[in-house]
C-alpha positions as CSV (number, residue, x, y, z in Angstrom):
1,M,-5.2,-96.8,-22.8
2,S,-4.4,-93.6,-20.9
3,S,-3.9,-90.2,-22.5
4,H,-0.3,-90.4,-21.6
5,D,0.0,-93.7,-23.4
6,A,-1.7,-92.4,-26.4
7,V,0.7,-89.4,-26.6
8,A,3.7,-91.7,-26.2
9,Q,2.5,-94.0,-29.0
10,A,1.9,-91.0,-31.3
11,A,5.3,-89.5,-30.6
12,P,8.2,-90.1,-33.0
13,E,10.9,-92.4,-31.8
14,T,14.6,-91.8,-31.4
15,A,17.3,-94.1,-32.8
16,N,17.0,-96.2,-29.6
17,G,13.3,-96.6,-30.2
18,E,12.3,-94.2,-27.4
19,A,10.5,-90.9,-27.8
20,T,12.4,-87.9,-26.4
21,A,10.7,-85.8,-23.8
22,A,10.7,-82.7,-26.1
23,E,9.1,-84.7,-28.9
24,T,6.5,-86.1,-26.6
25,A,5.7,-82.6,-25.3
26,T,5.4,-81.4,-28.9
27,V,2.9,-84.1,-29.8
28,A,0.9,-83.4,-26.6
29,D,0.8,-79.7,-27.4
30,R,-0.4,-80.4,-30.9
31,R,-3.1,-82.7,-29.7
32,R,-4.5,-80.3,-27.2
33,W,-4.7,-77.5,-29.7
34,I,-6.5,-79.7,-32.1
35,A,-8.9,-80.7,-29.3
36,L,-9.4,-76.9,-28.7
37,A,-10.3,-76.4,-32.3
38,I,-12.8,-79.2,-32.2
39,V,-14.7,-78.0,-29.1
40,M,-14.5,-74.4,-30.4
41,T,-16.1,-75.5,-33.6
42,A,-18.9,-77.2,-31.7
43,A,-19.5,-74.0,-29.6
44,F,-19.5,-72.0,-32.8
45,M,-22.0,-74.4,-34.4
46,D,-24.4,-74.1,-31.5
47,L,-24.0,-70.3,-31.4
48,V,-24.6,-70.0,-35.2
49,D,-27.6,-72.4,-35.0
50,A,-29.2,-70.2,-32.3
51,T,-29.0,-67.1,-34.5
52,I,-29.2,-68.5,-38.0
53,V,-32.8,-69.7,-37.6
54,N,-34.4,-66.3,-37.0
55,I,-33.4,-64.9,-40.4
56,A,-35.0,-67.9,-42.1
57,I,-38.2,-67.8,-40.1
58,P,-40.3,-66.0,-42.8
59,S,-39.2,-68.6,-45.4
60,I,-40.0,-71.5,-43.1
61,E,-43.4,-69.9,-42.4
62,K,-44.2,-69.6,-46.1
63,N,-42.8,-73.0,-47.2
64,L,-44.3,-75.1,-44.5
65,G,-47.5,-73.0,-43.9
66,A,-46.5,-72.7,-40.2
67,S,-48.8,-70.8,-37.9
68,F,-47.4,-67.9,-35.8
69,G,-47.5,-70.2,-32.8
70,A,-45.4,-72.8,-34.6
71,I,-42.9,-70.1,-35.6
72,Q,-42.5,-69.2,-32.0
73,W,-42.0,-72.8,-31.0
74,I,-39.3,-73.3,-33.7
75,T,-37.2,-70.8,-31.7
76,A,-38.6,-71.1,-28.2
77,G,-38.5,-74.9,-28.2
78,Y,-34.8,-75.0,-28.8
79,A,-34.2,-72.4,-26.0
80,L,-36.5,-74.3,-23.6
81,A,-34.9,-77.7,-24.2
82,F,-31.4,-76.2,-24.0
83,A,-32.2,-74.4,-20.7
84,A,-33.9,-77.5,-19.1
85,G,-30.9,-79.7,-19.9
86,L,-27.9,-77.5,-19.3
87,I,-27.2,-78.2,-15.7
88,T,-27.9,-81.9,-16.1
89,G,-25.6,-82.0,-19.1
90,G,-22.8,-80.6,-17.1
91,R,-23.4,-83.1,-14.3
92,L,-23.5,-86.0,-16.7
93,G,-20.1,-84.9,-18.1
94,D,-18.7,-84.8,-14.6
95,I,-19.9,-88.3,-13.8
96,Y,-19.5,-90.2,-17.0
97,G,-16.7,-88.2,-18.7
98,R,-16.7,-84.9,-20.6
99,K,-15.4,-86.4,-23.8
100,R,-18.1,-89.1,-23.8
101,L,-20.9,-86.6,-23.2
102,F,-19.4,-84.2,-25.8
103,L,-19.5,-86.9,-28.4
104,V,-23.0,-88.0,-27.4
105,G,-24.2,-84.4,-27.6
106,T,-22.5,-83.8,-30.9
107,A,-24.0,-86.9,-32.4
108,G,-27.5,-86.0,-31.2
109,F,-27.1,-82.4,-32.4
110,T,-26.0,-83.6,-35.9
111,L,-28.9,-86.1,-36.1
112,A,-31.4,-83.5,-34.9
113,S,-30.0,-81.1,-37.5
114,A,-30.7,-83.7,-40.2
115,L,-34.3,-84.1,-39.0
116,C,-34.8,-80.4,-39.0
117,G,-33.4,-80.1,-42.5
118,F,-35.7,-82.9,-43.8
119,A,-38.8,-81.9,-41.8
120,A,-42.0,-82.5,-43.7
121,G,-44.2,-80.1,-41.7
122,P,-44.1,-77.6,-38.8
123,E,-44.8,-80.2,-36.2
124,M,-41.8,-82.3,-37.2
125,L,-39.6,-79.2,-37.3
126,V,-40.7,-78.1,-33.8
127,A,-40.1,-81.7,-32.4
128,S,-36.6,-81.8,-34.1
129,R,-35.7,-78.4,-32.7
130,L,-36.6,-79.7,-29.2
131,L,-34.3,-82.6,-29.8
132,Q,-31.6,-80.3,-31.1
133,G,-31.8,-78.1,-28.0
134,A,-31.6,-81.2,-25.7
135,A,-28.5,-82.4,-27.6
136,A,-26.9,-79.0,-27.3
137,A,-27.4,-79.1,-23.6
138,M,-25.3,-82.3,-23.5
139,M,-22.6,-80.9,-25.8
140,V,-22.1,-77.2,-24.8
141,P,-21.4,-77.6,-21.0
142,Q,-18.5,-79.9,-21.8
143,V,-16.7,-77.3,-24.0
144,L,-15.3,-75.1,-21.2
145,S,-14.8,-78.1,-18.9
146,I,-12.6,-79.8,-21.5
147,V,-10.7,-76.5,-22.0
148,H,-10.3,-76.2,-18.2
149,V,-8.7,-79.6,-17.8
150,T,-6.7,-79.5,-21.0
151,F,-4.9,-76.1,-20.5
152,P,-2.9,-74.9,-17.5
153,A,-4.0,-71.7,-15.8
154,H,-1.4,-69.4,-17.4
155,E,-2.7,-70.4,-20.9
156,R,-6.4,-70.1,-20.3
157,G,-6.4,-66.3,-20.7
158,K,-5.3,-66.8,-24.3
159,V,-7.8,-69.6,-24.8
160,F,-10.7,-67.6,-23.5
161,G,-9.7,-64.7,-25.6
162,L,-10.0,-67.0,-28.6
163,F,-13.5,-68.0,-27.3
164,G,-14.4,-64.3,-27.2
165,A,-13.4,-63.9,-30.9
166,I,-15.4,-67.0,-31.8
167,I,-18.5,-65.6,-30.1
168,G,-18.1,-62.3,-31.9
169,L,-17.6,-64.1,-35.2
170,G,-20.7,-66.2,-34.5
171,A,-22.8,-63.2,-33.7
172,V,-21.9,-61.6,-37.1
173,S,-21.8,-64.7,-39.3
174,G,-25.0,-66.5,-38.0
175,P,-27.5,-64.1,-39.5
176,L,-25.4,-63.5,-42.6
177,L,-24.9,-67.3,-43.2
178,G,-28.6,-67.9,-42.7
179,A,-29.5,-65.1,-45.1
180,L,-27.1,-66.4,-47.8
181,L,-28.2,-70.0,-47.5
182,T,-31.9,-69.0,-47.7
183,Q,-31.4,-66.5,-50.5
184,W,-29.3,-68.9,-52.6
185,N,-32.0,-71.6,-52.4
186,L,-29.4,-74.3,-52.9
187,F,-30.7,-77.3,-54.9
188,G,-34.2,-75.8,-54.4
189,L,-34.0,-76.6,-50.7
190,E,-34.9,-73.0,-49.7
191,W,-34.3,-72.7,-45.9
192,R,-33.3,-76.3,-45.2
193,P,-29.5,-75.8,-45.8
194,I,-29.3,-73.7,-42.6
195,F,-29.7,-77.0,-40.7
196,L,-28.1,-79.4,-43.2
197,I,-24.8,-77.4,-43.0
198,N,-24.3,-78.9,-39.5
199,L,-24.0,-82.4,-40.9
200,P,-20.5,-82.4,-42.2
201,V,-19.3,-80.2,-39.3
202,G,-20.8,-82.6,-36.8
203,I,-19.5,-85.7,-38.4
204,A,-16.0,-84.2,-38.6
205,G,-16.3,-83.2,-34.9
206,L,-17.2,-86.8,-33.9
207,I,-14.3,-88.4,-35.8
208,L,-11.7,-85.9,-34.7
209,G,-13.1,-85.5,-31.2
210,R,-12.9,-89.3,-30.6
211,K,-9.2,-89.2,-31.5
212,F,-7.8,-86.0,-30.0
213,I,-9.9,-85.1,-27.0
214,T,-8.7,-86.5,-23.7
215,E,-11.3,-87.9,-21.3
216,S,-11.8,-86.2,-17.9
217,K,-14.2,-86.6,-15.0
218,A,-14.8,-84.7,-11.8
219,P,-13.3,-86.5,-8.8
220,K,-16.4,-85.8,-6.7
221,A,-19.3,-85.3,-9.1
222,L,-22.7,-84.4,-7.7
223,R,-25.6,-86.8,-8.3
224,L,-28.2,-86.2,-10.9
225,D,-31.4,-84.4,-9.8
226,L,-33.9,-85.7,-12.4
227,V,-36.9,-84.8,-10.4
228,G,-35.6,-81.2,-10.3
229,V,-35.2,-81.2,-14.1
230,L,-38.7,-82.5,-14.6
231,L,-40.2,-79.9,-12.3
232,V,-38.3,-77.0,-14.0
233,T,-39.3,-78.3,-17.4
234,A,-42.9,-78.8,-16.4
235,A,-43.1,-75.3,-14.9
236,L,-41.7,-73.6,-17.9
237,L,-43.9,-75.6,-20.3
238,M,-47.0,-74.7,-18.3
239,L,-46.0,-71.0,-18.5
240,I,-44.7,-70.7,-22.1
241,Y,-47.1,-73.1,-24.0
242,P,-50.3,-71.1,-23.1
243,L,-48.5,-67.9,-24.0
244,T,-47.6,-69.1,-27.5
245,R,-51.0,-70.8,-28.2
246,G,-53.4,-68.5,-26.2
247,R,-53.9,-65.8,-28.8
248,E,-54.7,-68.3,-31.6
249,L,-57.2,-70.1,-29.4
250,D,-58.8,-66.9,-28.0
251,W,-57.2,-67.3,-24.6
252,P,-59.1,-70.3,-23.2
253,L,-59.6,-70.9,-19.5
254,W,-57.2,-73.9,-19.4
255,G,-54.4,-71.6,-20.6
256,H,-54.9,-69.3,-17.7
257,L,-55.1,-72.2,-15.3
258,M,-51.9,-73.7,-16.7
259,M,-50.0,-70.4,-16.2
260,A,-51.3,-70.1,-12.7
261,G,-50.4,-73.7,-12.0
262,S,-46.8,-73.1,-13.2
263,L,-46.3,-70.9,-10.1
264,L,-47.3,-73.9,-7.9
265,V,-44.9,-76.1,-9.7
266,F,-42.1,-73.6,-9.2
267,G,-43.0,-73.6,-5.5
268,A,-42.8,-77.4,-5.5
269,L,-39.4,-77.1,-7.1
270,V,-38.1,-74.9,-4.3
271,A,-39.5,-77.3,-1.6
272,Y,-38.0,-80.3,-3.3
273,E,-34.6,-78.6,-3.8
274,K,-34.5,-77.9,0.0
275,Y,-35.2,-81.6,0.6
276,K,-32.6,-82.7,-1.9
277,T,-30.0,-80.5,-0.3
278,K,-30.6,-82.1,3.1
279,K,-30.8,-85.6,1.6
280,D,-27.5,-85.8,-0.4
281,G,-26.2,-82.3,-1.0
282,S,-26.7,-82.4,-4.8
283,P,-29.7,-80.3,-5.7
284,L,-30.2,-79.1,-9.3
285,V,-30.4,-75.5,-7.9
286,E,-28.2,-74.4,-5.0
287,L,-30.8,-72.3,-3.2
288,S,-28.2,-71.0,-0.7
289,L,-26.8,-68.9,-3.6
290,F,-29.9,-66.7,-3.5
291,R,-28.9,-65.5,-0.1
292,V,-26.1,-63.6,-1.8
293,K,-27.7,-60.3,-2.8
294,S,-25.5,-59.7,-5.8
295,F,-26.1,-63.2,-7.2
296,A,-29.9,-63.0,-6.7
297,A,-29.9,-59.6,-8.4
298,G,-27.7,-60.9,-11.2
299,I,-29.9,-63.8,-11.9
300,A,-32.9,-61.4,-12.1
301,V,-30.9,-59.3,-14.6
302,Q,-29.9,-62.4,-16.6
303,L,-33.5,-63.6,-16.7
304,T,-35.0,-60.3,-17.8
305,F,-32.2,-59.6,-20.3
306,G,-33.0,-63.0,-21.8
307,V,-36.6,-61.9,-22.2
308,V,-35.4,-58.7,-24.0
309,M,-33.3,-60.8,-26.4
310,G,-36.1,-63.3,-27.0
311,I,-38.6,-60.6,-27.9
312,F,-36.3,-58.3,-30.0
313,F,-34.6,-60.7,-32.4
314,L,-37.8,-62.5,-33.5
315,V,-39.9,-59.4,-34.0
316,W,-37.0,-57.6,-35.7
317,T,-36.8,-60.4,-38.3
318,L,-40.6,-60.5,-38.9
319,Y,-40.7,-56.7,-39.2
320,M,-38.0,-56.5,-41.8
321,Q,-38.9,-59.5,-43.9
322,I,-42.7,-59.7,-43.7
323,G,-43.6,-56.1,-42.7
324,L,-41.1,-54.4,-45.0
325,G,-40.8,-57.1,-47.6
326,W,-37.0,-57.3,-47.5
327,S,-35.1,-60.3,-48.7
328,P,-33.3,-62.5,-46.1
329,L,-29.9,-61.2,-47.4
330,K,-30.9,-57.5,-47.0
331,A,-32.2,-58.2,-43.5
332,G,-29.0,-60.1,-42.6
333,L,-26.8,-57.3,-43.9
334,T,-28.8,-54.8,-41.9
335,G,-27.9,-56.5,-38.7
336,V,-24.1,-56.5,-39.3
337,P,-23.5,-53.0,-37.7
338,F,-25.4,-54.2,-34.6
339,S,-23.2,-57.4,-34.3
340,I,-20.0,-55.5,-34.8
341,A,-21.0,-52.9,-32.2
342,V,-21.8,-55.7,-29.6
343,S,-18.4,-57.3,-30.2
344,A,-16.4,-54.1,-30.0
345,A,-18.2,-52.8,-26.9
346,A,-17.9,-56.2,-25.1
347,G,-14.2,-56.3,-25.5
348,M,-13.8,-52.7,-24.3
349,S,-16.0,-53.2,-21.3
350,V,-14.2,-56.1,-19.9
351,Q,-10.6,-54.9,-20.6
352,K,-10.8,-51.2,-19.8
353,L,-14.1,-50.0,-18.4
354,V,-15.3,-52.4,-15.8
355,P,-12.0,-52.5,-13.8
356,R,-12.2,-48.7,-13.5
357,F,-16.0,-48.0,-13.3
358,G,-17.5,-51.3,-12.1
359,R,-21.3,-51.6,-12.0
360,K,-21.8,-48.2,-13.7
361,V,-20.6,-49.8,-16.9
362,L,-23.5,-52.3,-16.9
363,Q,-26.0,-49.6,-15.9
364,S,-24.7,-47.4,-18.7
365,G,-25.2,-50.3,-21.1
366,A,-28.9,-50.6,-20.0
367,L,-29.4,-46.8,-20.5
368,T,-27.6,-46.9,-23.9
369,M,-29.8,-49.8,-25.0
370,I,-32.9,-47.9,-24.0
371,A,-31.7,-44.9,-26.0
372,G,-31.2,-47.1,-29.1
373,V,-34.6,-48.8,-28.8
374,L,-36.4,-45.4,-28.4
375,L,-34.5,-44.1,-31.4
376,Y,-35.6,-47.2,-33.4
377,I,-39.2,-46.7,-32.3
378,W,-39.1,-43.1,-33.5
379,E,-37.6,-44.0,-36.8
380,A,-40.1,-46.8,-37.4
381,D,-42.9,-44.4,-36.7
382,R,-41.5,-41.5,-38.7
383,Y,-40.5,-43.4,-41.9
384,G,-43.1,-46.2,-41.8
385,T,-42.7,-48.9,-44.5
386,S,-40.4,-46.5,-46.5
387,I,-37.6,-46.9,-44.0
388,H,-34.2,-47.8,-45.5
389,S,-31.4,-50.0,-44.1
390,W,-29.0,-47.1,-43.7
391,Q,-31.5,-45.3,-41.5
392,M,-31.4,-48.2,-39.1
393,I,-27.7,-48.1,-38.6
394,L,-27.6,-45.5,-35.8
395,P,-30.2,-47.1,-33.5
396,L,-28.7,-50.5,-34.1
397,V,-25.2,-49.4,-33.3
398,V,-26.4,-47.6,-30.2
399,M,-28.3,-50.7,-29.1
400,G,-25.3,-52.9,-29.9
401,V,-23.0,-50.8,-27.8
402,G,-25.4,-51.0,-24.9
403,M,-25.7,-54.8,-25.2
404,G,-22.0,-55.2,-25.4
405,L,-21.5,-53.2,-22.2
406,I,-23.9,-55.6,-20.4
407,V,-23.3,-59.2,-21.7
408,A,-19.5,-59.4,-21.3
409,P,-19.1,-58.3,-17.7
410,L,-22.4,-59.5,-16.4
411,T,-21.3,-63.1,-15.5
412,D,-18.3,-61.8,-13.5
413,A,-20.5,-59.3,-11.6
414,V,-23.0,-62.0,-10.7
415,L,-20.3,-64.4,-9.5
416,S,-18.4,-61.7,-7.6
417,D,-19.6,-62.6,-4.1
418,V,-20.4,-66.3,-4.7
419,P,-18.5,-68.7,-2.4
420,R,-15.6,-70.5,-4.2
421,E,-17.1,-73.9,-3.7
422,H,-20.4,-73.0,-5.4
423,A,-18.9,-71.2,-8.5
424,G,-19.5,-74.1,-10.8
425,S,-23.2,-74.4,-9.8
426,A,-23.6,-70.7,-10.0
427,S,-22.2,-70.5,-13.5
428,G,-24.5,-73.2,-14.7
429,L,-27.5,-71.5,-13.2
430,I,-26.6,-68.2,-14.9
431,N,-26.5,-69.8,-18.3
432,T,-29.7,-71.8,-17.6
433,T,-31.5,-68.6,-16.5
434,G,-30.5,-66.7,-19.6
435,Q,-31.9,-69.5,-21.8
436,M,-35.1,-69.6,-19.7
437,G,-35.5,-65.8,-20.2
438,N,-35.0,-66.2,-23.9
439,A,-37.7,-68.9,-24.1
440,L,-40.1,-66.7,-22.1
441,G,-39.4,-63.7,-24.3
442,L,-40.1,-65.8,-27.4
443,G,-43.4,-66.9,-25.8
444,L,-44.3,-63.3,-25.0
445,V,-44.0,-62.4,-28.7
446,S,-47.6,-63.7,-29.2
447,V,-48.7,-61.0,-26.7
448,V,-46.6,-58.0,-27.4
449,F,-46.3,-58.4,-31.2
450,F,-48.9,-60.8,-32.7
451,G,-51.4,-59.6,-30.1
452,V,-51.8,-56.2,-31.8
453,I,-52.1,-57.7,-35.4
454,D,-55.6,-58.2,-36.7
455,E,-55.2,-61.3,-38.9
456,E,-58.8,-61.2,-40.2
457,R,-58.4,-57.6,-41.3
458,L,-55.1,-58.4,-43.0
459,A,-56.7,-61.3,-44.9
460,Q,-59.1,-58.8,-46.4
461,A,-56.6,-56.0,-47.0
462,P,-53.1,-57.6,-47.7
463,T,-51.7,-54.2,-48.6
464,E,-51.9,-53.2,-44.9
465,V,-49.5,-55.9,-43.8
466,G,-46.5,-53.5,-43.7
467,T,-48.2,-50.9,-41.6
468,A,-49.6,-53.6,-39.2
469,F,-46.2,-55.2,-38.7
470,S,-44.6,-51.8,-38.2
471,D,-47.1,-50.9,-35.5
472,A,-46.6,-54.3,-33.8
473,F,-42.9,-53.8,-33.9
474,Q,-43.1,-50.5,-32.2
475,N,-45.4,-52.0,-29.6
476,A,-43.0,-54.8,-28.9
477,L,-40.1,-52.4,-28.6
478,S,-42.0,-50.3,-26.0
479,W,-42.2,-53.5,-23.9
480,V,-38.4,-54.0,-24.4
481,V,-37.9,-50.4,-23.0
482,A,-40.0,-51.2,-19.9
483,V,-38.0,-54.4,-19.2
484,L,-34.7,-52.5,-19.7
485,V,-35.7,-49.9,-17.2
486,A,-36.4,-52.7,-14.7
487,I,-33.0,-54.2,-15.5
488,F,-31.3,-50.8,-14.8
489,L,-33.0,-50.6,-11.4
490,V,-32.1,-54.1,-10.4
491,M,-28.5,-53.5,-11.3
492,F,-28.1,-51.3,-8.2
493,A,-28.0,-54.5,-6.2
494,L,-24.9,-55.7,-8.1
495,P,-21.5,-55.1,-6.4
496,A,-20.1,-51.7,-7.2
497,K,-16.7,-53.2,-8.2
498,P,-17.0,-56.9,-9.2
499,K,-14.0,-58.9,-8.1
500,Q,-11.8,-60.5,-10.8
501,H,-12.0,-64.3,-10.6
502,M,-8.6,-65.9,-11.4
503,E,-7.8,-69.6,-11.7
504,G,-5.5,-70.9,-9.0
505,A,-2.1,-71.6,-10.6
506,E,-1.3,-74.2,-8.0
507,A,-4.6,-76.1,-8.6
508,A,-3.9,-76.0,-12.3
509,E,-0.4,-77.4,-11.8
510,D,-1.9,-80.2,-9.7
511,A,-4.4,-80.9,-12.5
512,E,-1.6,-81.2,-15.1
513,D,0.2,-83.8,-13.0
514,A,-2.8,-85.7,-11.7
515,G,-4.2,-88.6,-13.7
516,D,-6.5,-91.5,-13.0
517,S,-5.5,-95.0,-13.8
518,D,-8.0,-95.1,-16.7
519,G,-6.4,-92.0,-18.2
520,T,-8.9,-89.4,-17.0
521,V,-7.7,-86.0,-15.9
522,K,-8.8,-84.9,-12.4
523,E,-10.4,-81.5,-12.3
524,P,-8.9,-78.6,-10.3
525,A,-11.3,-76.4,-8.3
526,L,-13.5,-74.3,-10.5
527,V,-13.5,-70.6,-9.8
528,G,-16.1,-68.4,-11.6
């Protein structure tokens, strides 16, 4: 049954037994807004899951007896699996149907959440988080694709505005929700409800998504590049695994060899992608994009900014809850000003600042973040373990403003000079690179944070834990400053005034009218 048939059957009938055009349009309109609510909920669930875990990490560490390496993998494993599968997830949706892959990803994400919630040990939790990240990589790429083929061009501005609000809400509610669920210790489950809360949401998404989302496919989908996926995944594992385990194992020789070998695997990936391009024109990574200076620079910014995020959010949680001994709720509430500042600055940067000042807005964001981090280092050193939440507000707001000035306009700046026909591939690569950077940053925590903590000394003198974690936090933030300085310099290669990417109204109208015989909607050309 086609989507048009489904709408016609659902529409009320006139006295003659036929639905009027206006009534049919009303039903179609209601169905697509319900579909939008479903995919937005899924996007919100993924966003919250990425932020909710950090606040519960100390509780997980205590309850499961997880090592510092396992703690890193609980967060880095998700980011790594998500990054490795993002582009493939998008391709699978183009080939086999966005609705189908969305439902498969949602089912996998819900199942993995249950496994995380009932994990009997750190090993099971890490494995379940890997599965959860892989499922998210199937689910998340379909969200914007479904929106793209469901709404005409003139309505997408409103829809993407709603997405911005959802992202802002997720940034604020994720840590708070994690703090509340952990603090309340529902049914004696401690941290487990942060995962189990996904079960009713996921099940509802499956039931409603099957009914209300219209199937769609790309008319000319690229082929899968499984070899490329395997090479990317292998290279990242060879780099990140020794980073997370090296300190605990006293940096063995095999760890250094694996990290060196990852460079060879990345080289093999480049060679294979060139071959794949010549063979069938469907590589995992479109290497020609890197000839565009602004895109190459933007990818470097995205990667290094992901490293900053990976380092900061994990060490921040460990500093507040283990170093300062704060409860999850107090730590979660401390982060609210930061989240609000990010959301407010992000909206202002896109709507008012970037159209007028261009690249300078992003560079100002990097400098503002540096100022906030330096202020945080100064306060952590001055007040030590006696620091209060209210004293952190100023550096967190400054950092949040800086981040908001970067994250919102960065994608448009990176895509500014990308050829129209490669905008879809470029967008996927931007998202993948950000997740890779996040995973790398989480891996580096063992070096920049745990690497300066003497665990044997702390075992003998537990009262020094606060001071040790405060010193490690300051050391990690000094690395964050160094990376942000590099980001600021690379931003000079971005276009001075990023172009505004608009959907073609004519293509959108064609998409509304076009339909396959099996009820799938043909996709208009994607523009960044």
